[in-house]
N, C-alpha and C positions, 0 to 999 in steps of 0.2 A: 504493500500500500504506500501511497505518497507520504513522504516525510517532509515537513515544512518547518523552517525556522522563521519566526516572526519577531523581528528586532525593533523595539519601540524606542525611538530617539527624538522625542519631542520637547526636551528640556531647554531651559534658558540658562544664561550665565549669571543670573541675579545673585544667587547665594555664593557664587564664586568671586563676586566683585569684579566681573568683567562683562563686556558687551558681547563676547563670543559665546555662542551656545556651548554648554559644557561637553557635549558629544564631539565637538570639533576642536577642543583644546588639545594641545600636543602632549603626548605621553611617550617619553623616550624617542622623540623625534617624529612621531606619527599621531594623527588624530585618534582620540579614544575610540571613536566608532569603527575605524579601520581595524584596530586591535580586536574589537569585539567580533566583527564579521569574520576575521581570520580564524578565530578560535572555533567558530561553528563550521567553517569550511574544512578546517584541519580534522574535525571529528569524523569526516567521511560518512556521515549518516544521512545528510539532507539532500533531497532532490531539488528543493527550491529554497532560496533565502529571500525573504521580503523585509524591506526596511521602511519603517514609517517615519516620515519627516514633516515638519511644518512647511506649508506652502512657500513661505518667504525665505526658506533656507535651501531650496532645491538648487538654485544657481550656485550658491556657495559650495554645496556638496559636489557638484560637477567640477568646480575648480579644484577642490581638494583632491578629488580622484585623479585629475590630470597632474597636479603638482607632485603627487606621491606614486604615480604610475600604478594606480590601483585598478586591477582588472578582474577581481572575483565577480562572477555573474550574480546579479541580484535584481530584484524588482522594487521600484519605489512606489509607495502609496502615501498620499497626503493625509496627514493626521487631523485630529479634531481639536476642540478647545480643552480637552482633558485627556488624561491617560486612558480612561474608560472609552472615550469616543475614538481615540487613536487605535486602540486594539479592535474596537468594533469595526472601524474602517478597514483595518488590515484583514480581519476575518471575512468581511463582506466582499473583499477582492478575490477571495478564493472560490473558484467554481466547483472544486471537488467537494464531495460530501464524506468520502471514506478516506481515512488516513490518520496520521499522528502529527501533532504540532507542538513545538517548543516556543513559548512566549518569553522573551528575555528583555531586560533593560539594556538599552544601548550603552549606558554608562557603567556597566559591569564588565570591564575589559579583561579582568583576570580570571574569568571563569575557565576552568580546565576542561580539556577534552574528556578526562576521566569522569568528571562530574556530569557532563552532558550524556556520556554513555551510561553512567549509573542510573540517571533519571530514565533513560529510554528502556533499560533492562527492566526497571520497575513498571514502567508504563505498559509494556507488553503484557504484564501479568495483571494489571489493574487499569482502570479507566483514566488514571491521572498519576502524576508523580511530582511532589512539591518538595524542593530541597529546604532543609531547616537545620539550624545549629543551636546548641545550648546557649543560654544567657548566663554570663559570668558576673555581671554587675549586680549589686544589691538594688532592689527596686522598691519604690513606695508609690502608692496611689493617693491622689488628692480627692477627698470627699468633704464637701461643705467647708472648705478652708482648712481642713485637718488632713494629715497624712497618715496612711495605713501601710503596714508592711505587706509586701506581695511575695508569695513563695515562688521563687524563680524556678524551682524544680518542676513546676507545672507549666512553664512557659518556654516557647521556642521563638527564635528570630527567623523569619521567613525570607527566602531568597528567590532568585530566578536562575535558570530557566524553569518556568512552571509548565509542565508537559501534560497534554491531554489527548484523549480520543477526539479527533477533529469534529465529528458530527455532534458530540455531546457539548463541547465548548461553544460551537457555533449556536446551538440551540439555547444554551445558557445565556448568551449575550443577546439573543433576539428577544425583543419585548422588554428588556431591562432599560431603565433610564436612571442611572445614578452616577456618582463620581467615585466609585470604588477605585482604589489604587492597587488592588490585588486581584488577580484573575481567579485565584483559588476561592476567594470570597464570593465572587459571582457564580462560580461553579457550584459551591456549596449551597448558596441560596436557591438554586434550582433543584435541590433535593439530592445532590450527589455527595457521597462520602469522600473525604479527603484522605489521600495516602501520602504520608511524609517519608522522605528518604534523607540520608545523611548529606548535609551540605558541606561547604568549605569556609573556614574562617577567612581565608584570603580572597574569597569571592565578594569583594567590597563594592559598594555603589559609590561612584564619585559624585559627591554632592557639594562639599565645601573645599576650600583651597588646601586644607591639611590632608584631605583624602588623596589628592593628587600627589603630594609628597610621599605619603604612605605607600601608594601604588608603585611609585618609582622605586622606593626602597625594596618592596617585595619582588619586583622584577629583577633586581640585582642578585 
Protein backbone atom coordinates (compact mmCIF):
# COMPACT_ATOMS: atom_id res chain seq x y z
CA UNK A 1 0.00 0.00 0.00
CA UNK A 2 1.04 3.60 -0.55
CA UNK A 3 3.21 5.12 2.17
CA UNK A 4 3.13 8.91 2.50
CA UNK A 5 5.15 11.38 4.57
CA UNK A 6 3.23 14.60 5.29
CA UNK A 7 5.65 17.23 6.60
CA UNK A 8 3.93 20.30 8.03
CA UNK A 9 6.09 23.43 7.85
CA UNK A 10 3.83 26.40 8.45
CA UNK A 11 5.64 28.10 11.31
CA UNK A 12 6.93 31.65 11.60
CA UNK A 13 10.10 33.04 13.14
CA UNK A 14 8.37 35.14 15.82
CA UNK A 15 9.52 33.11 18.83
CA UNK A 16 12.98 32.82 17.30
CA UNK A 17 13.29 36.61 17.19
CA UNK A 18 13.69 36.64 13.42
CA UNK A 19 11.61 37.42 10.33
CA UNK A 20 12.78 34.19 8.69
CA UNK A 21 10.33 31.28 9.09
CA UNK A 22 11.95 28.83 11.51
CA UNK A 23 11.74 25.95 8.99
CA UNK A 24 14.05 27.97 6.72
CA UNK A 25 16.67 28.85 9.35
CA UNK A 26 20.07 27.31 8.74
CA UNK A 27 21.19 24.32 10.79
CA UNK A 28 24.76 23.21 10.05
CA UNK A 29 24.64 25.18 6.81
CA UNK A 30 21.28 23.89 5.51
CA UNK A 31 17.66 24.95 6.09
CA UNK A 32 15.97 22.99 8.86
CA UNK A 33 13.28 21.79 6.47
CA UNK A 34 15.85 20.25 4.12
CA UNK A 35 17.31 18.24 7.01
CA UNK A 36 13.82 17.01 7.89
CA UNK A 37 12.96 15.91 4.35
CA UNK A 38 16.32 14.17 4.05
CA UNK A 39 15.60 12.03 7.12
CA UNK A 40 12.35 10.75 5.64
CA UNK A 41 13.96 10.13 2.26
CA UNK A 42 16.80 8.20 3.93
CA UNK A 43 14.34 5.88 5.65
CA UNK A 44 13.52 4.33 2.24
CA UNK A 45 9.93 3.80 3.39
CA UNK A 46 7.93 6.41 1.55
CA UNK A 47 6.46 6.47 -1.93
CA UNK A 48 5.46 10.12 -1.62
CA UNK A 49 6.66 13.10 0.41
CA UNK A 50 4.23 16.02 0.79
CA UNK A 51 5.38 19.32 2.28
CA UNK A 52 2.81 21.84 3.54
CA UNK A 53 3.97 25.47 3.37
CA UNK A 54 2.34 28.91 3.71
CA UNK A 55 1.35 30.50 0.41
CA UNK A 56 3.67 33.47 0.96
CA UNK A 57 6.72 31.22 1.50
CA UNK A 58 6.53 29.17 -1.70
CA UNK A 59 8.81 31.47 -3.68
CA UNK A 60 11.40 31.51 -0.90
CA UNK A 61 11.34 27.70 -0.75
CA UNK A 62 12.06 27.48 -4.46
CA UNK A 63 15.04 29.79 -4.00
CA UNK A 64 16.37 27.76 -1.07
CA UNK A 65 16.08 24.54 -3.06
CA UNK A 66 18.12 26.11 -5.84
CA UNK A 67 20.71 27.61 -3.47
CA UNK A 68 21.29 24.26 -1.78
CA UNK A 69 20.97 22.05 -4.90
CA UNK A 70 18.13 20.20 -3.21
CA UNK A 71 16.47 17.69 -5.51
CA UNK A 72 14.59 15.14 -3.37
CA UNK A 73 11.17 14.72 -5.05
CA UNK A 74 8.26 16.13 -3.06
CA UNK A 75 4.86 17.71 -3.57
CA UNK A 76 3.97 21.15 -2.18
CA UNK A 77 0.56 21.84 -0.63
CA UNK A 78 -0.50 25.27 0.60
CA UNK A 79 -1.24 25.35 4.31
CA UNK A 80 -4.03 26.97 6.29
CA UNK A 81 -4.35 29.41 9.17
CA UNK A 82 -3.52 26.77 11.79
CA UNK A 83 -1.67 23.50 12.02
CA UNK A 84 -5.02 21.70 12.01
CA UNK A 85 -6.00 23.36 8.73
CA UNK A 86 -2.57 22.70 7.23
CA UNK A 87 -2.79 18.98 8.00
CA UNK A 88 -6.34 18.96 6.70
CA UNK A 89 -5.18 20.56 3.44
CA UNK A 90 -2.40 18.02 3.14
CA UNK A 91 -4.76 15.09 3.68
CA UNK A 92 -7.28 16.54 1.22
CA UNK A 93 -4.59 16.60 -1.48
CA UNK A 94 -4.20 12.82 -1.24
CA UNK A 95 -6.47 10.98 -3.68
CA UNK A 96 -5.64 7.52 -2.34
CA UNK A 97 -7.80 6.02 0.39
CA UNK A 98 -5.71 2.99 1.29
CA UNK A 99 -2.24 3.27 2.72
CA UNK A 100 -0.19 4.58 5.61
CA UNK A 101 0.86 8.12 6.49
CA UNK A 102 3.41 9.74 8.79
CA UNK A 103 2.56 13.31 9.83
CA UNK A 104 5.64 15.19 11.02
CA UNK A 105 6.61 18.67 12.20
CA UNK A 106 8.90 20.28 9.65
CA UNK A 107 10.99 21.72 12.48
CA UNK A 108 11.92 18.35 13.99
CA UNK A 109 15.03 17.82 11.83
CA UNK A 110 16.79 15.37 14.15
CA UNK A 111 14.24 12.60 13.80
CA UNK A 112 16.14 9.40 13.14
CA UNK A 113 15.42 6.85 10.47
CA UNK A 114 15.31 4.29 13.30
CA UNK A 115 12.41 6.12 14.96
CA UNK A 116 10.54 6.40 11.66
CA UNK A 117 10.98 2.68 11.03
CA UNK A 118 9.98 1.84 14.62
CA UNK A 119 6.76 3.81 14.21
CA UNK A 120 5.92 2.03 10.97
CA UNK A 121 6.61 -1.40 12.44
CA UNK A 122 4.07 -0.59 15.15
CA UNK A 123 1.70 0.96 12.63
CA UNK A 124 1.52 -2.25 10.62
CA UNK A 125 0.21 -4.01 13.73
CA UNK A 126 -2.09 -1.20 14.87
CA UNK A 127 -4.05 1.59 13.23
CA UNK A 128 -1.63 4.20 14.56
CA UNK A 129 1.77 4.72 16.20
CA UNK A 130 2.54 7.81 18.26
CA UNK A 131 6.09 8.39 19.59
CA UNK A 132 6.31 9.45 23.24
CA UNK A 133 9.05 9.97 25.81
CA UNK A 134 9.02 10.12 29.63
CA UNK A 135 8.92 13.48 31.40
CA UNK A 136 11.82 14.01 33.80
CA UNK A 137 10.95 17.47 35.15
CA UNK A 138 8.86 17.95 38.24
CA UNK A 139 5.44 19.31 37.29
CA UNK A 140 2.78 21.36 39.02
CA UNK A 141 -0.75 22.24 37.87
CA UNK A 142 -2.28 25.66 38.56
CA UNK A 143 -5.86 25.48 39.91
CA UNK A 144 -7.67 28.64 41.04
CA UNK A 145 -4.38 30.42 41.60
CA UNK A 146 -2.87 27.58 43.60
CA UNK A 147 -0.40 24.94 42.43
CA UNK A 148 -0.81 21.20 42.80
CA UNK A 149 1.76 18.47 42.29
CA UNK A 150 1.35 16.29 39.19
CA UNK A 151 2.62 12.71 39.14
CA UNK A 152 4.92 12.66 36.14
CA UNK A 153 4.89 8.85 36.14
CA UNK A 154 1.45 9.10 34.51
CA UNK A 155 2.53 11.59 31.82
CA UNK A 156 4.34 11.39 28.50
CA UNK A 157 5.66 14.04 26.11
CA UNK A 158 4.29 13.41 22.61
CA UNK A 159 6.40 13.76 19.47
CA UNK A 160 6.08 13.29 15.73
CA UNK A 161 6.03 11.51 13.31
CA UNK A 162 2.52 10.48 14.24
CA UNK A 163 1.65 7.59 11.96
CA UNK A 164 -1.79 6.38 10.92
CA UNK A 165 -3.84 4.19 8.67
CA UNK A 166 -4.55 6.66 5.86
CA UNK A 167 -8.28 6.04 5.57
CA UNK A 168 -8.82 6.37 9.32
CA UNK A 169 -6.93 9.64 9.77
CA UNK A 170 -8.60 11.17 6.71
CA UNK A 171 -11.96 10.23 8.15
CA UNK A 172 -11.00 11.67 11.55
CA UNK A 173 -10.11 15.04 10.02
CA UNK A 174 -13.27 15.23 7.91
CA UNK A 175 -16.01 17.09 9.69
CA UNK A 176 -13.73 18.35 12.46
CA UNK A 177 -13.33 22.07 12.96
CA UNK A 178 -10.86 22.86 15.70
CA UNK A 179 -7.37 24.14 16.35
CA UNK A 180 -5.84 20.94 17.68
CA UNK A 181 -2.05 20.94 17.48
CA UNK A 182 -1.86 17.17 17.78
CA UNK A 183 -3.02 14.67 15.17
CA UNK A 184 -3.38 11.93 17.77
CA UNK A 185 -5.97 14.06 19.58
CA UNK A 186 -8.06 14.38 16.42
CA UNK A 187 -7.71 10.64 15.82
CA UNK A 188 -8.73 9.82 19.40
CA UNK A 189 -11.71 12.20 19.33
CA UNK A 190 -13.08 10.14 16.46
CA UNK A 191 -13.27 7.07 18.67
CA UNK A 192 -9.90 5.51 17.93
CA UNK A 193 -7.53 4.13 20.56
CA UNK A 194 -4.01 5.59 20.63
CA UNK A 195 -0.96 3.30 20.50
CA UNK A 196 2.26 4.80 21.93
CA UNK A 197 5.76 3.79 20.88
CA UNK A 198 9.14 4.77 22.31
CA UNK A 199 10.27 8.17 21.03
CA UNK A 200 13.68 9.83 21.19
CA UNK A 201 14.85 12.59 23.51
CA UNK A 202 16.97 14.00 20.67
CA UNK A 203 13.88 14.39 18.44
CA UNK A 204 13.43 18.01 19.52
CA UNK A 205 11.17 20.62 17.99
CA UNK A 206 12.96 23.82 17.01
CA UNK A 207 10.83 26.54 18.59
CA UNK A 208 13.13 29.12 20.21
CA UNK A 209 16.71 30.23 19.55
CA UNK A 210 18.24 27.98 22.21
CA UNK A 211 16.67 24.93 20.48
CA UNK A 212 18.76 25.71 17.40
CA UNK A 213 21.94 25.80 19.49
CA UNK A 214 20.98 22.52 21.16
CA UNK A 215 20.24 20.88 17.80
CA UNK A 216 23.64 21.89 16.43
CA UNK A 217 25.32 20.43 19.52
CA UNK A 218 23.43 17.15 19.11
CA UNK A 219 24.46 16.93 15.46
CA UNK A 220 28.12 17.08 16.48
